[in-house]
C-alpha positions as CSV (number, residue, x, y, z in Angstrom):
1,M,12.6,-23.9,15.5
2,S,15.1,-21.1,16.1
3,K,14.0,-18.5,18.5
4,K,12.4,-15.2,16.7
5,N,13.7,-11.7,17.5
6,F,11.7,-8.6,18.1
7,A,12.0,-5.2,19.7
8,V,10.8,-1.9,20.5
9,I,12.8,1.2,18.6
10,G,12.3,4.8,19.6
11,H,14.1,7.5,21.2
12,P,14.5,8.2,24.0
13,I,13.0,4.6,25.4
14,G,13.9,3.7,28.8
15,H,10.6,4.3,29.9
16,T,8.7,1.7,27.7
17,M,6.3,-0.7,29.3
18,S,6.7,-2.8,25.8
19,P,9.3,-5.4,26.9
20,F,7.1,-6.3,30.0
21,I,3.8,-6.9,27.8
22,H,5.2,-8.2,24.7
23,K,7.2,-11.1,26.6
24,R,4.1,-11.8,28.7
25,L,2.3,-12.2,25.0
26,F,5.0,-14.5,23.9
27,E,4.6,-16.7,26.6
28,L,0.8,-16.9,26.6
29,S,1.2,-17.8,22.7
30,G,4.1,-20.1,23.3
31,V,6.3,-18.4,20.5
32,E,9.7,-18.7,21.7
33,A,10.8,-15.0,21.0
34,E,13.3,-12.6,22.4
35,Y,12.0,-9.0,22.9
36,G,14.5,-6.0,23.3
37,V,14.7,-2.6,23.4
38,I,16.8,-0.5,20.8
39,D,17.3,3.7,21.0
40,V,18.1,4.9,17.8
41,A,18.4,8.8,17.6
42,P,16.5,10.4,14.5
43,E,19.5,10.9,12.4
44,N,20.6,7.1,12.9
45,L,17.3,5.6,11.8
46,A,18.3,4.9,8.1
47,S,21.7,3.0,9.0
48,E,20.2,1.3,11.8
49,Y,17.2,0.3,9.5
50,N,19.7,-1.6,7.2
51,N,22.2,-2.6,10.1
52,I,19.9,-4.2,12.7
53,L,15.8,-3.5,11.9
54,K,16.0,-5.6,8.6
55,S,17.3,-8.6,10.6
56,L,14.6,-8.8,13.2
57,D,11.1,-10.7,12.8
58,G,9.4,-7.8,13.8
59,Y,9.4,-4.7,16.0
60,N,7.2,-1.7,17.6
61,I,7.9,1.9,16.3
62,T,7.2,4.5,18.9
63,I,8.2,8.3,19.4
64,P,9.9,10.1,17.2
65,H,10.1,7.4,14.3
66,K,6.3,6.8,13.5
67,Q,6.5,8.8,10.4
68,A,10.0,8.6,9.6
69,I,10.0,4.9,9.3
70,I,7.4,4.7,6.5
71,P,9.8,5.4,3.5
72,L,12.1,2.9,4.5
73,L,9.4,0.0,4.5
74,D,8.3,-2.1,1.5
75,D,4.7,-1.5,2.0
76,I,2.2,-0.2,4.9
77,D,-1.5,-1.2,5.1
78,S,-4.5,0.9,4.4
79,K,-5.2,2.1,8.0
80,A,-1.3,2.9,8.3
81,K,-1.4,4.9,5.0
82,M,-4.8,7.0,6.4
83,Y,-2.9,8.0,9.6
84,G,0.3,8.4,8.1
85,S,1.7,6.5,11.0
86,V,3.3,3.1,11.6
87,N,4.0,1.6,14.9
88,T,4.4,-2.2,14.0
89,V,6.5,-3.9,11.5
90,A,6.5,-7.4,10.2
91,N,9.3,-8.7,8.4
92,R,8.0,-11.5,6.1
93,G,10.5,-13.0,3.7
94,G,12.5,-10.0,3.2
95,K,9.6,-7.9,3.0
96,A,9.0,-5.1,5.7
97,V,5.1,-4.2,6.1
98,G,4.2,-1.6,8.4
99,Y,0.9,-1.3,10.5
100,T,-0.7,1.1,13.1
101,T,-2.1,-0.9,15.8
102,D,-3.3,2.3,17.9
103,P,-6.9,2.3,16.1
104,D,-7.5,-1.4,16.7
105,G,-6.1,-1.2,20.3
106,F,-8.5,1.8,21.1
107,L,-11.9,-0.2,19.4
108,K,-10.6,-3.4,21.2
109,A,-10.5,-1.8,24.5
110,L,-14.0,0.2,24.3
111,G,-15.3,-3.0,23.4
112,Y,-14.2,-5.6,25.9
113,A,-15.3,-2.7,28.6
114,G,-18.9,-2.6,26.7
115,I,-18.4,1.1,26.0
116,P,-20.0,2.0,23.0
117,L,-19.2,4.2,20.2
118,D,-22.6,5.5,19.4
119,G,-25.1,8.3,20.5
120,R,-23.4,11.6,21.7
121,V,-19.7,11.1,21.7
122,V,-17.0,13.7,23.2
123,I,-13.4,13.9,23.0
124,L,-11.3,16.1,25.2
125,G,-8.7,17.3,23.3
126,C,-7.6,17.7,19.6
127,G,-3.8,16.3,19.6
128,G,-2.5,13.3,18.1
129,V,-4.3,10.8,20.3
130,A,-7.6,12.6,19.7
131,R,-7.0,12.4,16.3
132,T,-7.2,8.5,16.3
133,F,-9.9,8.5,18.7
134,A,-11.9,10.7,16.3
135,Y,-11.5,9.3,12.9
136,E,-12.3,5.6,14.4
137,T,-15.6,7.3,15.7
138,L,-16.5,9.1,12.6
139,L,-15.7,6.1,10.5
140,K,-18.6,4.3,12.5
141,G,-20.7,7.3,11.2
142,V,-21.1,8.3,14.7
143,P,-21.2,12.3,15.1
144,L,-18.4,13.7,17.2
145,E,-17.6,16.7,19.3
146,F,-14.1,17.9,20.5
147,A,-14.2,19.7,23.6
148,I,-11.0,21.6,24.1
149,R,-9.1,24.4,25.9
150,A,-9.8,27.8,24.5
151,E,-6.1,28.3,23.0
152,D,-6.3,25.2,21.0
153,K,-9.0,26.5,19.0
154,K,-6.9,26.9,16.0
155,M,-5.4,23.3,16.4
156,A,-9.0,22.0,16.5
157,E,-10.2,23.9,13.6
158,K,-6.9,22.6,11.7
159,L,-7.9,19.1,12.7
160,I,-11.2,19.3,11.4
161,G,-10.3,20.9,8.3
162,E,-8.1,17.5,7.9
163,I,-10.8,15.2,8.8
164,N,-13.1,16.9,6.3
165,S,-11.0,16.5,3.8
166,V,-10.4,12.8,4.2
167,L,-13.7,11.8,5.2
168,K,-16.7,12.2,3.4
169,S,-19.1,14.3,5.1
170,P,-18.3,13.8,8.7
171,K,-20.3,15.2,11.4
172,V,-17.7,16.8,13.6
173,S,-17.7,20.1,15.6
174,Y,-15.9,21.5,18.7
175,C,-16.6,23.6,21.7
176,T,-14.6,24.8,24.4
177,I,-14.5,22.5,27.6
178,P,-16.6,25.5,29.8
179,E,-19.3,25.4,27.2
180,L,-19.7,21.6,27.4
181,S,-23.0,20.8,28.6
182,G,-25.8,18.3,28.2
183,D,-25.8,14.5,28.3
184,I,-23.1,12.7,26.9
185,T,-23.1,9.0,25.8
186,T,-19.6,8.2,25.7
187,L,-16.7,10.8,27.2
188,I,-13.2,10.2,25.9
189,N,-10.2,12.0,27.4
190,A,-7.2,12.3,24.9
191,T,-5.4,14.6,27.1
192,P,-2.3,14.0,29.6
193,I,-4.9,15.4,32.3
194,G,-4.7,13.1,35.3
195,M,-1.4,11.5,34.4
196,S,1.2,10.5,37.4
197,P,2.6,12.6,38.6
198,K,-0.2,15.1,38.6
199,S,-2.6,12.3,39.4
200,D,-5.0,14.5,41.4
201,A,-6.0,16.5,38.2
202,Q,-9.3,15.7,36.2
203,P,-10.1,16.9,32.8
204,V,-13.6,18.0,33.2
205,S,-15.9,19.2,36.2
206,D,-17.7,16.6,38.3
207,E,-20.8,17.9,36.6
208,V,-19.7,16.9,33.2
209,I,-18.5,13.5,34.6
210,A,-21.9,12.9,36.0
211,R,-23.6,13.4,32.9
212,A,-21.5,10.8,31.0
213,E,-23.0,7.2,30.7
214,N,-19.8,5.8,29.6
215,V,-16.1,7.1,30.0
216,F,-12.7,6.0,28.6
217,D,-9.3,7.6,29.7
218,A,-6.2,7.3,27.1
219,V,-4.2,7.8,30.5
220,Y,-2.6,4.4,31.9
221,N,-0.4,5.9,34.7
222,P,-2.0,5.6,37.2
223,L,-4.4,2.6,36.5
224,E,-7.5,4.2,37.5
225,T,-7.5,8.2,37.4
226,V,-9.5,10.9,39.0
227,L,-11.8,10.8,36.1
228,I,-12.3,6.9,35.8
229,K,-13.0,6.7,39.8
230,K,-15.6,9.5,39.8
231,A,-17.1,7.9,36.8
232,K,-17.2,4.7,38.2
233,S,-18.8,6.0,41.6
234,N,-21.8,7.4,39.4
235,G,-22.4,3.9,38.0
236,S,-20.9,4.6,34.6
237,R,-18.9,2.3,32.5
238,A,-15.5,3.4,32.7
239,Q,-12.2,2.1,31.3
240,G,-8.5,3.5,31.5
241,G,-5.8,3.6,29.2
242,M,-3.8,0.5,30.1
243,S,-6.3,-1.9,28.4
244,M,-5.4,0.3,25.2
245,L,-1.9,0.1,25.4
246,V,-2.0,-4.0,26.1
247,W,-4.4,-4.5,23.3
248,Q,-2.3,-2.3,20.9
249,A,0.3,-4.9,21.5
250,V,-2.1,-7.8,21.0
251,V,-2.9,-6.4,17.6
252,S,0.9,-6.5,16.7
253,H,1.1,-10.2,17.8
254,L,-1.7,-10.7,15.3
255,H,0.3,-9.2,12.4
256,W,3.3,-11.0,13.6
257,D,2.4,-14.6,14.1
258,G,-1.3,-14.8,14.1
259,S,-1.6,-15.2,17.6
260,T,-4.8,-14.7,19.2
261,Y,-5.6,-14.5,23.3
262,D,-8.5,-15.1,25.9
263,S,-9.8,-11.9,27.0
264,K,-9.2,-13.2,30.9
265,D,-5.7,-13.5,30.1
266,I,-5.4,-10.0,28.6
267,E,-7.2,-8.6,31.6
268,K,-4.8,-10.2,34.2
269,L,-2.0,-8.7,31.8
270,C,-3.5,-5.3,32.2
271,T,-3.3,-5.3,35.9
272,D,0.1,-7.0,36.0
273,A,1.5,-4.4,33.7
274,A,-0.3,-1.7,36.0
275,E,1.5,-3.2,38.9
276,E,4.8,-3.4,37.2
277,L,4.5,0.4,36.2
278,M,3.9,1.4,39.6
279,K,7.0,-0.4,41.1
280,R,8.8,1.4,38.6
C-alpha cells in the first residue's frame, strides 16, 4: 500500500504544532503517512487547490483559509455549515468533503477532564473561539453567560443576535467581567489572556476563580496558565487548551481513516506536545 499524504494549509504557517501531533497520531494508528506544511497566500488558494490540495489524501486548514476553502470543496458536513468554517478536508474518490473539528475537540477535551456543560456556564470573551464554545453549550440546552470587557459590548450583542437567529430560544446573556458574581459551575476562558509570553496574566480575579467548580482554558501555551494553576489549587477541576488542540487532531483522523485512540495515549501526546512547544 502506498504511503498517504496529508498537510496543514495556512498563511503564515511556520509556528504550527500540527506536524508533531499528526505524525504521532499516524504512528499510534499504524497508518503509513506523511504530514507536511504548505504555506499558501490567500490570493493563491484557488490555484494551489487545483495544483496541490486535490492530490492530497486529506489536510487541515487554518487561518486565513477556514472560510475561503468552502466554495472550492464538493461538500461540507452539517456542523461545518452551521459554523461557516472548515478546518479538515478528506479527499475520497475524487470528492473533497470539509469538516470542522473545533467543536468536537472542545467537547472531547471537557469530557476527558470530567468538566460538565451544565449548571451555570460562563464564557470569558466573545470572539471566534467563544463563538464555538457558545454554540456547543447552547446546543446542549444549557444557559450561557458571556463575561466580556466593556469595550466589547457591541461585539457581544452582535454574537448573541446571530445565536438567537440560528438556535431556537437559546438562553444567552452577557455581563462585563467586573460585574461577574455568584457561583459558577464551569468557567471557560476563550480569550488569549495568560498566553505566553504574557503568561503571568489572568483573565479574572482570584475571587471569581475561587467561585468556579470547573475551569477550562483555551490557551495551550503554557500548558498550565495562571488560571489553571489557581483553579487546581482551589480544588477545582481544571483543563488547559493543549488537550483541545490534540483532540481536534484526533477527530481529523476519524474523518480521514476512521482511526480511534486510547485516552492514555492522547494524554501522553498532550504532555509531549507541550514539551515540544516549550523547546521551540
